[in-house]
C-alpha positions in Angstrom: -11.2 4.9 39.4 -10.5 1.5 38.1 -7.1 1.0 36.5 -7.8 0.2 32.8 -4.3 -1.4 32.5 -5.6 -4.2 34.8 -8.4 -4.9 32.4 -5.9 -5.1 29.5 -3.5 -7.3 31.4 -5.7 -9.4 33.6 -9.4 -9.3 32.5 -10.2 -12.5 34.3 -9.3 -11.0 37.6 -11.7 -8.1 37.0 -14.4 -10.6 35.9 -14.0 -12.5 39.1 -14.3 -9.3 41.2 -17.5 -8.4 39.5 -18.9 -12.0 39.8 -18.0 -12.1 43.5 -19.8 -8.8 43.9 -22.9 -10.2 42.2 -22.5 -7.9 39.2 -22.6 -8.3 35.5 -19.2 -9.2 34.0 -20.1 -8.1 30.5 -18.7 -4.6 31.2 -15.2 -6.1 30.9 -15.9 -7.1 27.3 -17.4 -3.6 26.6 -14.3 -1.9 28.0 -12.0 -4.2 26.0 -13.9 -3.3 22.8 -13.9 0.4 23.5 -10.2 0.4 24.4 -9.3 -1.5 21.2 -11.4 0.9 19.1 -9.8 3.9 20.7 -6.3 2.6 20.1 -7.1 1.7 16.5 -8.5 5.2 16.0 -5.4 6.9 17.5 -3.1 4.8 15.3 -5.1 5.9 12.2 -5.1 9.5 13.3 -1.4 9.5 14.0 -0.7 8.0 10.6 -2.8 10.6 8.8 -1.2 13.5 10.7 2.2 12.1 9.8 1.2 11.9 6.2 -0.1 15.5 6.3 3.1 16.7 7.8 5.2 14.9 5.1 3.0 16.2 2.3 3.0 19.7 3.7 6.8 19.7 3.5 6.5 18.4 -0.1 4.1 21.3 -0.9 6.6 23.8 0.4 9.3 22.4 -1.8 7.2 21.9 -4.9 7.7 24.3 -7.9 4.8 22.9 -10.0 1.6 25.0 -9.2 -0.7 22.2 -10.4 1.1 19.6 -8.3 1.0 21.9 -5.3 -2.8 22.5 -5.7 -3.5 18.8 -6.1 -1.6 18.0 -2.9 -3.4 20.9 -1.1 -6.8 19.5 -2.2 -5.8 16.0 -1.1 -4.6 17.2 2.3 -7.9 19.1 2.7 -9.7 15.7 2.5 -7.1 14.2 4.9 -7.8 17.1 7.3 -11.5 16.5 7.2 -10.9 12.8 8.0 -8.6 13.7 10.9 -11.2 16.0 12.3 -13.9 13.3 12.0 -11.5 10.8 13.6 -10.6 13.2 16.4 -14.3 13.6 17.2 -14.8 9.9 17.2 -11.8 9.5 19.6 -13.4 12.1 21.9 -16.7 10.2 21.8 -15.1 6.8 22.5 -12.9 8.4 25.3 -16.0 9.8 26.9 -17.9 6.4 26.7 -14.8 4.5 27.9 -14.3 6.8 30.9 -17.9 6.5 31.9 -17.9 2.7 31.5 -14.7 2.3 33.5 -16.0 4.7 36.1 -18.9 2.3 36.8 -16.5 -0.6 37.7 -16.1 -1.0 41.5 -12.8 -1.5 43.3 -11.0 -4.7 43.3 -11.5 -7.0 46.3 -8.8 -7.8 48.7 -8.2 -11.6 49.0 -9.2 -11.5 52.7 -12.8 -10.5 51.8 -15.1 -13.5 52.4 -17.4 -14.6 49.5 -21.1 -14.0 50.1 -24.1 -13.0 48.0 -25.6 -10.3 50.2 -25.7 -8.7 53.6 -27.0 -11.9 55.2 -23.7 -13.6 54.5 -21.5 -11.0 56.3 -19.2 -12.5 58.9 -19.6 -11.6 62.6 -16.0 -11.5 63.8 -16.6 -10.7 67.5 -19.0 -9.1 70.0 -17.9 -6.9 72.8 -20.2 -6.7 75.8 -23.4 -8.5 76.6 -26.8 -7.5 75.3 -28.2 -5.3 78.1 -31.0 -6.9 80.1 -33.8 -4.8 81.6 -36.2 -5.5 84.4 -38.9 -3.6 82.4 -39.9 -3.5 78.8 -37.5 -1.1 77.1 -39.1 1.5 74.9 -38.0 2.4 71.3 -36.5 5.8 70.9 -39.5 7.2 69.0 -41.6 6.7 72.2 -38.8 7.7 74.6 -38.0 10.9 72.7 -41.5 12.1 72.2 -42.5 11.5 75.8 -39.5 13.4 77.0 -40.2 16.3 74.6 -36.8 16.0 73.0 -37.8 14.5 69.6 -40.6 15.8 67.5 -41.6 14.1 64.2 -44.6 16.3 63.5 -42.6 19.5 63.4 -40.0 17.9 61.1 -42.8 16.9 58.7 -44.4 20.3 58.9 -41.1 22.2 58.2 -39.8 19.9 55.5 -41.6 16.6 55.0 -41.5 12.9 55.8 -38.2 11.4 57.2 -37.3 14.7 58.9 -37.6 15.5 62.6 -36.6 18.1 65.2 -34.4 17.5 68.2 -35.3 19.9 71.1 -33.7 21.0 74.3 -31.6 18.2 75.9 -32.1 16.1 72.8 -30.4 18.7 70.6 -27.7 19.2 73.2 -27.1 15.4 73.5 -26.5 15.2 69.8 -24.1 18.1 69.9 -22.4 16.5 72.8 -21.9 13.3 70.9 -20.3 15.2 67.9 -18.0 17.4 70.1 -16.9 14.4 72.2 -16.2 12.2 69.1 -14.1 15.0 67.5 -12.1 15.5 70.6 -11.5 11.7 71.0 -10.3 11.4 67.4 -7.9 14.3 67.9 -6.4 12.5 70.9 -6.2 9.4 68.6 -4.0 11.3 66.2 -6.4 12.9 63.7 -6.4 16.5 62.6 -9.8 18.2 62.7 -11.0 19.9 59.6 -14.1 22.2 59.2 -15.2 21.6 55.6 -17.6 23.0 53.1 -21.0 21.3 53.2 -21.2 21.7 49.4 -18.7 20.5 46.8 -18.3 20.7 43.0 -19.0 17.8 40.7 -15.3 17.1 40.2 -14.8 16.5 43.9 -17.7 14.0 44.0 -16.2 12.2 41.0 -12.8 12.1 42.7 -14.4 10.5 45.8 -16.1 7.8 43.7 -19.6 9.1 44.3 -20.2 10.0 40.6 -21.4 8.7 38.3 -22.4 5.7 40.4 -24.6 7.4 43.0 -26.0 10.3 40.9 -29.6 9.5 41.8 -28.8 9.6 45.6 -27.2 13.1 45.6 -28.8 16.5 46.2 -27.5 19.4 44.0 -28.2 23.0 43.1 -30.2 23.2 39.9 -28.3 26.2 38.5 -24.7 26.0 39.8 -22.1 23.3 40.3 -22.9 22.9 44.0 -23.6 19.5 45.5 -24.6 18.7 49.1 -22.1 16.4 50.7 -23.3 12.8 51.2 -20.4 12.3 53.7 -17.3 14.2 54.9 -15.3 11.6 53.0 -16.0 13.6 49.8 -14.5 17.0 50.7 -11.7 15.2 52.6 -10.8 13.4 49.4 -10.9 16.8 47.6 -8.4 18.4 50.0 -5.4 17.0 48.1 -6.7 16.6 44.5 -3.9 17.0 41.9 -1.2 17.1 44.6 2.1 15.2 45.2 2.3 14.8 48.9 5.5 14.8 51.0 6.3 11.2 51.9 7.6 12.4 55.3 4.1 13.7 56.0 2.4 10.4 55.5 0.2 9.1 56.9 -2.1 12.1 57.1 -5.1 11.5 59.3 -8.2 13.7 59.3 -11.4 13.9 61.2 -14.4 16.1 60.4 -18.0 16.7 61.3 -20.5 17.4 58.5 -24.2 17.0 58.1 -24.8 14.5 55.3 -27.5 14.6 52.6 -28.6 11.5 50.7 -31.7 10.7 48.8 -32.8 7.5 50.6 -34.5 5.0 48.4 -36.6 3.4 51.1 -38.8 0.5 50.6 -42.4 0.8 51.7 -42.8 -0.6 55.2 -39.1 -0.6 55.9 -37.8 1.4 58.9 -40.9 3.6 58.7 -40.7 4.6 62.4 -38.0 6.6 64.2 -34.9 8.3 63.0 -32.9 5.4 61.7 -33.2 6.5 58.1 -33.5 10.0 56.7 -32.4 12.3 53.9 -30.3 14.4 56.4 -28.1 13.1 59.2 -24.9 14.1 61.1 -21.7 12.1 61.0 -18.1 12.4 62.3 -15.7 11.0 59.8 -12.1 9.6 59.9 -10.0 9.7 56.8 -6.4 8.7 56.1 -3.9 9.2 53.3 -1.0 6.8 53.5 1.6 4.8 51.5 0.4 1.6 50.0 2.4 -0.6 52.3 0.9 1.1 55.3 -2.8 0.9 54.4 -3.7 -2.4 56.1 -2.1 -1.4 59.3 -3.9 2.0 59.1 -7.2 0.0 58.6 -6.6 -1.8 61.8 -5.9 1.5 63.6 -9.0 3.1 62.2 -11.1 0.1 63.3 -9.7 0.2 66.8 -10.4 4.0 67.0 -14.0 3.4 66.0 -14.3 0.6 68.5 -13.0 2.9 71.2 -15.8 5.3 70.5 -18.4 2.6 71.1 -16.6 1.2 74.1 -16.3 4.6 75.9 -20.0 5.2 75.3 -20.6 1.9 77.1 -22.4 0.4 74.2 -22.5 -3.3 73.4 -21.2 -3.7 69.8 -20.1 -6.2 67.3 -17.7 -6.2 64.3 -18.7 -7.6 61.0 -16.5 -8.2 58.0 -18.5 -7.5 54.9 -18.7 -10.2 52.3 -18.1 -9.7 48.5 -21.8 -9.2 47.7 -22.3 -6.4 50.3 -19.1 -4.4 49.9 -19.4 -0.8 48.9 -18.4 0.4 45.5 -15.2 2.2 46.5 -14.0 -0.3 49.1 -11.5 -3.2 48.7 -12.3 -4.4 52.3 -14.7 -3.2 54.9 -15.5 -3.8 58.6 -18.9 -2.6 60.0 -19.5 -1.8 63.6 -23.0 -2.4 64.9 -24.4 -1.4 68.3 -27.3 -3.1 70.0 -30.5 -1.0 70.3 -32.8 -2.7 72.9 -35.9 -0.7 72.2 -35.8 -1.4 68.5 -34.5 -4.9 69.2 -31.9 -4.8 66.5 -28.2 -4.2 65.7 -27.6 -0.8 64.1 -24.7 -0.1 61.9 -22.9 3.0 63.2 -19.6 2.8 61.4 -18.1 1.3 58.2 -14.3 1.3 58.1 -12.9 0.7 54.7 -9.6 0.5 52.9 -10.1 2.1 49.4 -6.5 1.5 48.4 -5.6 3.6 45.3 -9.2 3.7 43.9 -10.0 7.3 44.9 -6.4 8.5 44.6 -6.4 7.6 40.9 -9.6 9.6 40.3 -8.4 12.5 42.4 -4.7 12.3 41.2 -3.2 12.2 44.6 0.4 10.9 44.7 3.6 10.9 46.7 7.2 10.6 45.6 9.0 7.9 47.4 11.9 9.0 49.6 14.4 7.1 47.3 13.2 9.1 44.3 11.7 7.8 41.1 8.2 8.0 39.7 5.4 9.4 41.8 3.1 6.8 43.2 -0.6 6.9 44.0 -1.4 7.0 47.8 -3.9 4.8 49.5 -6.9 6.3 51.2 -9.1 4.9 54.0 -12.4 6.2 55.5 -14.6 5.3 58.5 -17.4 6.7 60.5 -16.5 7.7 64.0 -19.5 7.5 64.5 -22.7 8.2 62.5 -25.8 9.8 63.8 -28.6 9.2 64.3 -28.1 5.5 65.0 -25.5 6.3 67.7 -28.2 8.6 69.2 -30.7 5.8 69.1 -28.4 3.4 70.9 -27.6 5.9 73.6 -31.3 6.8 74.2 -32.4 3.1 74.3 -29.5 1.7 76.3 -29.5 4.4 79.0 -33.3 4.5 79.5 -34.7 4.1 83.1 -38.0 2.6 84.2 -39.6 6.0 84.6 -38.7 6.9 81.0 -35.8 9.2 81.8 -32.4 8.8 80.2 -29.1 8.8 82.0 -26.4 10.7 80.1 -23.3 8.7 79.4 -20.5 9.9 81.6 -18.1 10.9 78.8 -20.8 13.2 77.4 -21.6 15.1 80.6 -19.0 17.9 80.1 -21.0 19.1 77.1 -24.4 18.8 78.8 -24.3 21.8 81.1 -25.0 19.9 84.2 -27.6 17.6 82.8 -26.8 14.1 84.0 -30.3 12.7 83.5 -32.8 13.8 80.8 -36.3 14.0 82.2 -39.6 15.3 80.8 -39.6 19.1 80.5 
């Protein structure tokens, strides 16, 4: 949630953030107008209530029946006006909250300016792009020839953009998830098994609503929403709590399936498993003190990097520019891995410092050790990593001339003795 006090005190800073994000700045003026109207209404309501209280005392003291009745009639009119003003305050509050909820997080000064994803900055690449002495196949050919990936069955069961992983393919994905969770636990995160459905308030707290309403799946009758990422229920774990400062930072990791309504352009990523309405992801999430959050961001980035490195994948780190930064984030680094069959870099992780943006919505605070007023925590999130793009990279980088796939060494303990995936 954006801090409305910042709009009151420094509207130009907010306008700059919106302009750098390539967004309309007129919302700042709209918030200012609504805020002024709200405060004017409250002043009027308070004055009328004070008048009513004073007159009520006068009525109690009055000995003249006619005078009493006149004042009672006058206060009935005042009461009607107060009721109408209270309703108007409610309406303005609702509109103001909805308008402020649509304003993205402030940008950190380190974020480079750029209009869109094409202006993101590649900070470094780790490893060389793998060279083959044969033409590497894309995963959609590899998987179907090995009998571990079936698109027809996915379409038959559900529809387009769904698929079925079979045999060693299903086991490989499960191995990736289990290995990632164990790695993050060793890195200092606590594993959580979370509900895969949440209530509307939890999505709002995480910054998914109202911004991403059209991308979410929900139950038509009850307040159940399918999670778009484990970030959402992990934000909800401590809603309306004051955390023990001695416990911070709190680091969580969790696996969930993720459900998002993909708005895919015709002809874009139409083959393979790169984009879909359902996918698996292992998430990292941190609650910390504000002064710790940038150090925690570097830790989370290093932890995500370690996941790519131990899988033996060539990867690169991008710093997202202002025009490509996510709604909640104040600063973000993306990790991309090279997929030789597709011939492209695939994003497998976004690591972001959200600062107090989610904590304000979720009302998550801590009380400093020295006492005083409770403060909002900072939160961070990052994929560690996301499927199916990690799966794509493993299949395509570890393919052999005969179409088989070598299982990365770190995954073999979960593969039941399968070191090489061959046709069934």
